[in-house]
C-alpha positions in Angstrom: 47.4 33.2 -38.1 44.3 35.0 -38.3 42.3 31.8 -38.4 43.9 30.8 -35.3 43.1 33.9 -33.7 39.4 33.6 -35.0 39.2 30.3 -33.6 40.5 31.3 -30.2 38.0 34.0 -30.1 35.3 31.9 -31.0 36.1 29.4 -28.1 36.3 32.5 -25.6 33.1 33.8 -26.6 31.7 30.1 -26.1 33.2 29.6 -23.1 31.8 32.9 -21.5 28.3 32.1 -22.9 28.6 28.8 -21.2 29.6 30.2 -18.0 26.8 32.7 -18.2 24.4 30.1 -19.0 25.2 28.0 -15.9 26.2 30.8 -13.3 25.2 30.5 -10.0 25.9 33.8 -9.3 23.2 35.6 -11.4 20.2 35.0 -9.4 21.8 34.5 -6.2 20.3 35.8 -3.0 22.7 38.5 -1.0 25.2 36.8 1.5 23.3 38.2 4.5 19.8 36.7 3.1 21.6 33.4 2.6 23.1 33.3 6.2 19.6 34.5 8.0 17.6 32.1 5.9 20.0 29.2 6.8 20.3 29.9 10.4 16.7 30.3 10.9 15.8 27.0 9.7 18.2 25.5 12.0 16.1 26.6 14.9 14.1 23.8 16.6 11.7 24.9 18.9 8.2 25.8 19.5 6.4 25.6 16.0 9.0 23.7 14.3 8.9 21.1 17.2 5.4 20.3 17.0 5.3 20.3 13.4 8.0 17.6 13.4 6.0 15.6 16.0 2.9 15.7 13.8 4.8 15.0 10.6 6.5 11.6 12.2 3.0 10.7 13.3 1.6 11.4 9.7 4.5 9.5 8.1 4.2 6.4 10.6 0.5 6.1 9.7 1.1 6.5 6.1 3.7 3.6 6.5 1.4 1.6 8.5 -1.4 1.7 5.9 0.9 1.4 2.9 -0.3 5.0 1.5 2.4 6.5 -0.5 0.1 9.9 -0.5 0.1 10.1 3.4 4.1 9.7 3.2 4.8 12.5 0.9 2.5 14.8 3.0 4.5 14.0 6.1 7.7 14.5 4.2 6.3 18.0 2.7 5.6 19.3 6.4 8.9 18.0 8.0 11.5 20.5 9.3 14.4 18.0 9.4 16.0 19.8 6.1 16.9 22.8 8.0 19.5 21.3 10.5 21.0 19.2 7.8 21.6 22.4 5.6 22.7 24.2 8.8 25.6 21.5 9.0 26.7 22.0 5.5 26.5 25.7 5.4 28.5 25.7 8.9 31.3 23.5 7.4 31.3 25.6 4.3 31.8 29.0 6.0 34.0 27.3 9.2 31.7 28.5 11.8 32.1 26.0 14.5 29.2 27.4 16.6 26.7 27.1 13.7 28.1 23.5 13.3 27.7 22.6 17.0 24.0 24.2 17.0 23.0 22.5 14.0 24.3 19.0 15.0 22.4 19.2 18.5 19.3 20.0 17.0 19.5 17.3 14.4 20.2 15.0 17.4 17.2 16.5 19.4 15.0 16.1 16.2 16.1 12.5 15.5 15.6 11.4 19.1 12.2 12.7 19.2 11.5 11.1 15.9 12.3 7.8 16.7 10.6 8.2 20.1 7.4 9.4 18.5 7.5 6.5 15.8 8.3 3.9 18.4 5.6 4.6 20.6 3.2 4.7 17.6 4.2 1.2 16.1 4.1 -0.3 19.8 0.5 0.8 20.1 -1.0 0.3 16.7 -2.9 -2.8 16.2 -1.4 -3.1 12.7 2.0 -5.0 12.7 2.6 -6.2 9.4 5.7 -4.6 7.4 4.1 -3.2 4.4 6.0 -2.5 1.1 6.3 1.2 1.6 8.0 0.3 5.2 10.3 -2.7 3.5 11.5 -0.1 0.9 13.3 1.8 3.6 15.3 -1.1 5.1 18.2 -1.8 2.5 19.6 1.2 1.2 22.3 1.3 -1.6 24.5 3.7 -3.8 21.5 5.1 -5.5 20.0 6.4 -2.5 23.6 7.9 -1.7 23.3 9.5 -5.6 19.6 10.5 -4.5 20.7 12.1 -1.6 23.7 13.8 -3.0 21.9 15.4 -6.2 19.0 16.0 -4.2 21.2 18.2 -1.7 22.7 20.0 -4.5 19.3 21.1 -5.8 18.3 22.0 -2.4 21.1 23.9 -1.5 21.1 25.9 -4.6 17.1 26.6 -4.2 18.1 27.8 -0.5 20.5 30.4 -1.8 18.3 32.0 -4.6 16.9 35.3 -4.4 13.4 34.0 -5.5 12.1 31.3 -3.5 10.8 28.1 -5.4 9.3 24.8 -4.7 13.0 23.1 -4.9 13.3 22.6 -1.1 9.6 20.7 -0.6 10.7 18.4 -3.9 14.2 17.5 -2.4 12.4 16.6 0.9 10.2 14.3 -0.9 12.9 12.9 -3.1 15.7 12.4 -0.3 13.0 10.9 2.3 14.2 11.8 5.5 11.2 11.2 7.4 10.3 7.7 6.3 13.5 5.9 7.3 13.3 7.3 10.7 9.7 6.1 11.1 10.9 2.6 9.7 13.6 2.7 12.4 11.0 3.5 14.9 9.0 0.3 13.9 12.4 -1.8 14.1 12.8 -0.6 17.8 9.2 -1.2 18.5 9.1 -4.7 17.2 12.8 -5.7 18.3 13.8 -5.9 14.6 17.4 -4.9 14.4 17.9 -5.1 11.0 15.0 -3.3 10.1 16.3 -0.5 12.5 19.8 -0.5 11.5 18.9 -0.9 7.9 16.6 2.4 8.0 18.7 4.3 10.1 21.6 3.9 7.9 19.4 4.9 5.0 18.6 8.2 7.1 22.3 8.8 7.9 23.0 8.6 4.1 20.5 11.2 3.5 21.9 13.4 6.2 25.5 13.0 5.4 25.2 13.6 1.6 22.8 16.5 1.8 25.0 18.3 4.1 28.1 17.3 1.8 26.4 18.7 -1.4 25.6 21.8 0.8 29.2 22.3 1.5 30.5 22.0 -1.9 27.9 24.5 -3.3 28.9 27.1 -0.3 32.5 26.5 -1.2 31.6 27.5 -4.8 29.6 30.7 -3.8 32.3 31.6 -1.3 29.9 33.9 0.9 31.5 36.8 2.7 30.2 35.5 5.8 33.0 32.8 5.6 35.1 32.8 8.7 38.9 33.2 8.0 40.9 29.9 9.0 44.3 29.0 8.7 45.5 26.0 6.3 46.1 23.8 8.9 42.3 24.0 10.0 41.1 23.8 6.4 43.2 20.6 5.8 41.8 19.1 8.9 38.2 19.9 8.2 38.8 18.4 4.5 40.1 15.1 5.9 37.4 14.5 8.5 34.6 15.4 5.9 36.1 12.8 3.4 36.6 10.2 6.2 32.7 10.7 7.0 31.7 10.8 3.5 33.6 7.6 2.7 32.6 5.8 5.9 28.9 6.7 4.9 29.5 5.5 1.2 31.3 2.2 1.2 28.7 0.5 2.9 26.1 1.4 0.2 28.6 0.6 -2.4 28.7 -3.1 -1.2 24.9 -3.1 -0.8 24.4 -1.9 -4.4 26.7 -4.5 -5.9 24.9 -7.0 -3.9 21.6 -6.0 -5.2 22.7 -5.7 -8.7 24.2 -9.4 -8.5 21.0 -10.5 -7.2 18.6 -8.7 -9.9 21.1 -9.9 -12.6 20.9 -13.4 -11.4 17.0 -13.1 -11.3 16.9 -12.0 -14.9 19.3 -14.8 -16.1 17.3 -17.6 -14.3 14.2 -16.1 -15.7 15.8 -16.4 -19.3 17.0 -19.6 -18.6 13.4 -21.0 -17.5 11.8 -19.4 -20.4 14.2 -21.2 -23.1 15.2 -24.4 -21.6 12.2 -25.7 -19.3 9.7 -25.8 -22.1 7.9 -29.2 -22.9 4.9 -30.2 -25.0 3.1 -32.2 -22.4 4.4 -30.7 -19.2 3.7 -27.2 -17.5 5.4 -25.3 -15.0 3.2 -24.3 -12.3 5.4 -22.8 -9.6 8.8 -21.1 -9.8 11.0 -20.0 -6.9 14.3 -18.0 -7.8 16.5 -17.6 -4.5 19.3 -15.3 -5.8 20.9 -15.3 -2.3 21.2 -18.9 -2.2 21.6 -19.3 -6.2 18.9 -21.9 -6.1 16.0 -22.4 -8.8 13.0 -24.6 -7.9 10.2 -25.4 -10.3 7.2 -27.5 -10.0 6.1 -29.5 -13.0 2.6 -30.8 -13.8 2.1 -33.2 -16.8 4.0 -35.7 -18.5 6.9 -37.0 -16.2 10.6 -35.7 -17.3 13.4 -38.1 -16.5 16.2 -37.6 -14.4 18.7 -37.7 -17.0 16.7 -35.2 -19.2 16.6 -32.7 -16.0 20.4 -33.3 -15.7 21.0 -32.3 -19.1 18.7 -29.2 -18.8 20.7 -28.4 -15.4 24.0 -28.6 -17.2 23.0 -25.9 -19.4 23.1 -23.1 -16.7 26.7 -22.0 -17.1 25.7 -21.3 -20.7 23.3 -18.4 -19.0 25.9 -17.3 -16.7 24.5 -19.1 -13.9 27.5 -21.2 -12.9 27.1 -22.6 -9.3 23.3 -22.1 -9.3 21.3 -25.2 -8.7 18.0 -26.5 -10.1 15.3 -28.3 -8.0 12.5 -29.9 -10.1 9.5 -31.2 -8.1 7.1 -33.4 -10.3 4.5 -36.3 -9.7 7.0 -39.0 -9.1 8.8 -37.0 -6.8 8.1 -37.3 -3.2 8.3 -33.8 -2.4 5.1 -32.8 -4.2 2.3 -35.3 -5.2 0.5 -34.0 -8.0 -2.3 -36.5 -7.6 -3.2 -35.1 -4.4 -3.2 -31.7 -5.6 -5.6 -32.3 -8.4 -7.4 -34.3 -5.7 -7.7 -31.5 -3.2 -8.8 -29.0 -6.1 -11.6 -31.4 -7.2 -12.4 -31.8 -3.6 -13.0 -27.8 -3.0 -14.8 -27.5 -6.2 -17.1 -30.3 -5.1 -17.4 -28.7 -1.9 -18.4 -25.4 -3.2 -20.8 -27.0 -5.8 -22.4 -29.0 -3.0 -23.2 -26.0 -1.1 -24.6 -24.1 -3.9 -26.8 -27.1 -4.8 -27.9 -27.6 -1.2 -29.1 -24.0 -0.8 -30.9 -24.2 -4.3 -32.7 -27.2 -3.0 -33.8 -25.7 0.1 -35.3 -22.8 -2.0 -37.0 -25.3 -4.2 -38.6 -27.2 -0.9 -39.7 -24.1 0.4 -41.5 -23.0 -2.9 -43.0 -26.7 -3.3 -44.0 -26.2 0.4 -45.9 -22.8 -0.5 -47.4 -24.4 -3.5 -48.5 -27.3 -1.8 -50.4 -25.3 1.1 -51.9 -23.1 -1.7 -53.4 -26.2 -3.1 -54.8 -27.5 0.3 -56.2 -24.1 0.9 -58.0 -23.9 -2.4 -59.5 -27.7 -1.9 -60.6 -26.7 1.4 -62.5 -23.8 0.4 -64.3 -25.7 -2.3 -65.6 -28.0 0.3 -66.7 -24.9 2.4 -68.6 -23.6 -0.6 -70.2 -26.7 -1.5 -71.3 -27.3 2.7 -72.8 -23.5 2.1 -75.0 -24.3 -0.8 -76.2 -27.4 0.9 -77.2 -25.6 3.7 -78.7 -22.5 1.7 -79.5 -23.4 -1.6 -80.0 -19.9 -2.8 -76.3 -19.4 -2.7 -75.0 -19.5 -6.3 -71.4 -18.1 -6.0 -69.0 -17.7 -3.4 -65.6 -15.5 -3.9 -63.1 -16.2 -1.1 -59.8 -13.8 -0.6 -57.6 -12.7 2.2 -57.2 -9.1 2.7 -55.7 -6.3 5.0 -58.1 -4.2 6.9 -57.5 -0.5 7.7 -60.0 2.0 9.6 -59.5 5.3 10.3 -58.1 6.0 14.4 -57.3 2.3 14.4 -53.7 1.1 14.4 -52.8 -1.1 11.5 -53.5 -4.8 12.1 -50.9 -7.6 11.3 -53.7 -10.3 11.0 -55.2 -10.8 7.7 -59.1 -11.0 7.2 -61.3 -13.6 5.4 -63.5 -11.9 2.9 -66.3 -14.0 1.3 -68.2 -12.3 -1.4 -71.6 -14.2 -1.6 -74.2 -14.0 -4.5 -77.5 -15.4 -3.8 -80.7 -16.0 -5.8 -82.9 -14.6 -3.0 -81.7 -12.2 -0.1 -80.3 -13.9 2.7 -81.9 -12.6 6.3 -79.9 -11.3 8.9 -80.1 -14.3 10.9 -79.0 -16.4 8.1 -75.9 -14.0 7.9 -75.1 -14.2 11.4 -75.3 -18.1 11.2 -73.2 -18.2 8.2 -70.5 -16.0 9.7 -70.5 -17.9 13.1 -70.2 -21.2 11.4 -67.1 -20.1 9.2 -65.6 -18.8 12.4 -65.7 -22.4 13.8 -65.1 -24.2 10.6 -62.0 -22.2 9.6 -60.9 -21.3 13.3 -60.6 -17.5 13.0 -62.7 -14.7 14.1 -61.1 -12.4 11.4 -64.2 -13.0 8.8 -66.1 -10.1 6.8 -69.2 -11.2 4.7 -70.4 -9.3 1.6 -73.6 -10.2 0.6 -75.1 -9.3 -2.9 
């Protein structure tokens, strides 16, 4: 009897310890603080309205240029979380006026966001759908779970006496802003699949954040809760259940579909890795279409007989790919001409090498022309030296060079000056120097000559 009593006492202590450990009441803000905080977040005018417009523009640009950091920044400054939590809080305390005001402000915020994002995507020159944008077009059950658990964390954070970074974290995790921008992209480009997919994701986030808020408010049971009769409470519960189920079911269907496609992809990859292996033949391309259950591969190398390929295809069911089809393209198949493919590759390589070779040949020709011109000039100067010595036997040595002349007060000249440094056994008279200078001007057809006599 004592052992039984001790066991019950131990269980009771453990239960109290766990209840204390996981209690949401210990650090809860006062009911008045919670009520004031959530009601103030519902307001959408002035500052909040402008912040919303700027946030939707930032998010749209982030999606447009595929920048994750920019998108996260937009989610952090977005004021959309307030009206959603206001709906949850209003339902939790049965405050019809707060519910109506929260719905009205959420509707206005949604309309403004769609309008601004649609205008942006209509005007932007970047029209391609990037990966960040595509990720918001096919919501699944996992998006429901993210919104629900994020909403639980958000409303708990909003009801604490000490404010933390929970709300910004929830805003990033649940991503309210990007789906609205994606819906705007769908409107701007008349892509209804994008619009409805993204808007459905936005609806999931709104519904399940609000639903999570309702559950926590019911657990906390604030004193501001309005008294209602049992009939009204039952009606609210039924409406809430209907909305949650209607939002949940399509996402479950999409999640199941996605899981099936992922499983098909994994099994098809495993099948190709194990069964489509040859010594002299290689897989150059592969395409797995999970929706149509098609596997297409392109082979290069030794030809594989149709009988062998049929045998391989018959083993699809062994990998859980019943109903799938395997299409193989190889050199003897009319669909892919491997010889032409090789020819094209060789042709492209030849063209690239020919272009590089032509550039190198051009450079070589230019260098050869310069060398030839230099040799011609050298020969010409040797002839001039011999002619000078014939006219003036006292000349023993002539040095020729090209120089750039600079003088104080004159702008620098672009023309080069021919410099002649003449060494003679006896001094040349001024008249001889003049005649040599004039003769050279005629001989080499330039007036830019400078004589240096030693």
